[in-house]
N, C-alpha and C positions, 0 to 999 in steps of 0.2 A: 863145297863151299854154298850153301844157300844160295838159291838165285831165285829174286824176291822177283821175276818176270817167270815164273812158275805157279807163285801166290803163296812158295810158301814161307815170304820174307813181308816187311814192305818193300815200297816200290819207293827210293830213295835217289834226288836229287839235290838243287840248289833254286837262289834267285841269280835268273838271269840277266843282265843287263840289256834292252832293247834299243841300243843305241843306233840308229840309222836305219830303225822300224821296227815297229813291234814281230813282224814276221823271222826278224837276226835273232833272239834267243833260242831258237830251236836249234840255227848249228851251234849257239856255240853250247849249249847244252848236249850236245852229241859229242861233242868235242869234249867234255872233261866226263864224259861217264855217264849221265846223267840218264833216269828210267823215268820222270818226272818232272815238274819244275814253277817255280814262281816265278811273278812277271810285276811290273807295273802298266798299269797300264793308259793312262797318263803322266805324264811328267807329273814326276812328285815332289818339285818343289811350287808347282803353281793354283790355282784356286779353278781354271777352267781350260778347255782341250778343246780346237776344233773336232767339227762331228768323224768320226771314222768314212771314211773314203772305200764305195765299192771294192776299189782297185788294195787299199790296205785290209780289206777284209778278205781277201782272196788271195792275196801272198799269205796273211797269215794258216787260210785254210790250205793251201799246197803244201806250208811248209809242215803245218804240222803232219796232216798225212804224210809226210816224205820222212818226215825222223818218226811217224813212230812212237812216239812220247805220250805220255798222258800218266794222270790228270792233273792238267793244268790250272794251277789257282792265281789268286793273285792276290795285292798289297796295298792297302788304299792309302794312300800319300797322307801321312803326317803333317798335314797340317788342318787337319779333318782335327776339330773339337766337340763329341757331342752333348759333354757335359758343363760346358759352356754355360755362365750365369748370364756372360755379355748378348745381344739379340742378335746383333748383326754376324759376329762370329757366329754365334749357333746357326744360323737360316743358312750362314754360308756351309757352313761343313753339315749341314741334309742334303742342301742341295746338289752341294761335291760328290757328298757319300751315292746318293741317288745316279748322280750321272754314270758316276763309276761302275754302281751294279749295271747300269741298263748298260753299260760297253762289254764288260762282264758277259751277258746274257748275248750279245748280236758275237762276239766271239769263240764263244761255246764253253766259258772258262766258269768250274764250277760253284766257286768258292770265294767272295771276296774276305781278306781276312782286312781285321780295323780296331783299333787300339779304341778302347770305350771311349778315351780322354781324361781330362781333370774336373775336380770343383773350385775350381778356385774361388775363393770369395764367397763360400755355399759350404754347407754340411753336403757331406759326403753322400745321405741321403736325401739331398738336394740335387744333388749330380747324377746320381743314381736316375732319378726321377725326370731328368731333362735327356738324359741316355735316351731314358722309353718312350716317352713322347720324340724325339727323332727319328729313334728305328720305328717306331709306328706310324708317320708319316710319309718316311720313305714307302713303306708298305701298303701304306694307303697309294700313293703315286707311281706305283708299279707291281700293280695287284696279280697280273699274271704273270710273273716273270720266273725262270724255276734258276737260275743262281742265287745262293743266298749268301748274308753278311755269315762272316766269322766272330764272333768275341774275341779278340785274343788277351791271357791273361798275360799279368803287366809285375814289373820287378817293385814296383813300389815309391818309383822315386817321386820327390813332391808330394805333387797332393792326386799322382795316379790312381784312376778307382781302375780294380779288375786284379788287385795284388791278394786279393783274397779271393779263393771258390765261391766261395758265400754272396760275396759281390757280381758275378757272372749269373748265378743264381736267381739272384734281385733282380736280375735286367731281366732275364728269361722267363721267370712267373708273371711277371708286370704284364711283358709284351701283348698285344691282342691276338698276335700270331706265331705262337711261340713252334711252332715247328716252319718255320720259314727262319729260323736263328739256328748258328752252329757254332763250337767253339775247337781254336788251336790254341793247343798248349806246348806253349816256349817253354823248351826244358832252362834256357838262363833263368828268363825273366822267374816260372817257375823255384828254381835255386834263389837265388837271389832274393826272393819273396820268405822264404824261410820254409821250404818244402822239402825236405831231403830226398835222393833218388840214389845214390847209390850204393849202400847195403842191402839187399835182398829184403831185411825187415821192414826199413823204412821205405824205400819205394813201396810194399805193399801197403804201407800203411797211407801213404801219399795217392796211390793210385784207391784205394779203400777210399779217399775223400772225396778223393776224384766223382767217382759214386755216385757217393750221398749225394754229393750237390748239386752236380752240373747233368749225373747220369754215363754213361759210358756210350749211348746211342750218340750222343751230341755234340762228342767229341769227333771233328769229320780231319781236322790234320794237326803233323806235327812239325812245327821250327824244331831242327838241332841244334843249339849253339852251346858251345861252352862258356864258361861263365871267368872273366876276368876279378872278382869280388867275390870271399866269402859267403856261406848261406844265411842267408837273414841281411846282405849286407842292404839292401834298397838299391843296390846301384847296375843299372843292365849296361854292362862294358863287354860282347861278346866277343868269345877268343876261338880257336880253332881246337878242334875235338883233340881232346886228352892233354891239353897243354894249360889249360885253367884247371878251375879248384873246384870240379864238381868229380869229377875221376873217370875213369873209361868204363868200369860196373856199372854207372848210370843209363849211360848206351846201350849198352851191352841189355839190360833188364826190360829196356823200351825194345828194342828187335827184337827179343826172342820173346817175347810178351803175344802170345797166343790172340787177343784180347784186343792189339792192334795192326793184324796183321795186311787188311785192308785201306788202312788210312798213307797216305802219301804224306813223308816224311822228308824235308828240304831244308836243307845248308842258310842260317844269313851268318857263315863267318866270314873272316877278313879275306877279302882279297889278293892275289899278288902271284909271285911262284918262289918255292923255295930254296934254296940254295944252289939245285942243280937245274934250275930252270922250269923244275915242273908247276902245272897250273895247282893255285891251294886249292879249288874245288874236288879237282882229282884226288889231290892227297887227302883230306878228309874223309871224301867216299871208300877210299879206299883204306883208311883204319878202322872205317864205318862197317864194311863189307869183309874186316876182318875177325871183328866182333861176331862178325858169322857163320865164320870156319868152324 
């Protein structure tokens, strides 16, 4: 079986809870068999968070070193909407995303994944312009950070920006410092947005579109999620690997694609235990590793 720790396959992980402290995520990740992981760096249901203490930073660093896991990526709070036409919400979003990026820098987290936002009460082009303006403000406010923002492709529910790869390309091409932006490809979102992944020929065509719009080097990480809804449904509902509409072939295509071997790939599939009491993250990671056999 391919071993991602040797570099012959991607490092696989999952989004981990930080209940009880940010550092607790590492023990949870080790327990289910992760090689990398994703976390929230603050409560995802709140706008603000108290500054990280020296003790919290120390606990994080010790747990990370002890676990040997990496890289670590973060996901921004879902409250953020850089595409908003409402000035107060937009300003809160810019402030919150910038503060989360600073927290990532403090913790040594390489990427902060975020949804571009929604263009409610305005055109798509106006929404994209708002996203660009917000990113520029964050980059100007934090000029020396090495942690990068990563635009996540979206499923396309409502007036979400990012369900076409061209949306992400437009944002990247318009920001003042595009080298500081990356992209996260979510399999559920891609599929729900209408990009087929299972058939090798379809997968090849989809990845050709990725390369032609945003570019291979811009893709920094993957979210591996099956989809409860069908191709082009534009409904964001994650399912366990192999239990949705995408098909195992899609995940095999991605895992065996040499272009993505050095990209971290994390699950955001439903949590819990199976009928035998086995953690579902461990189950899903097992399915993915079986595809590498």
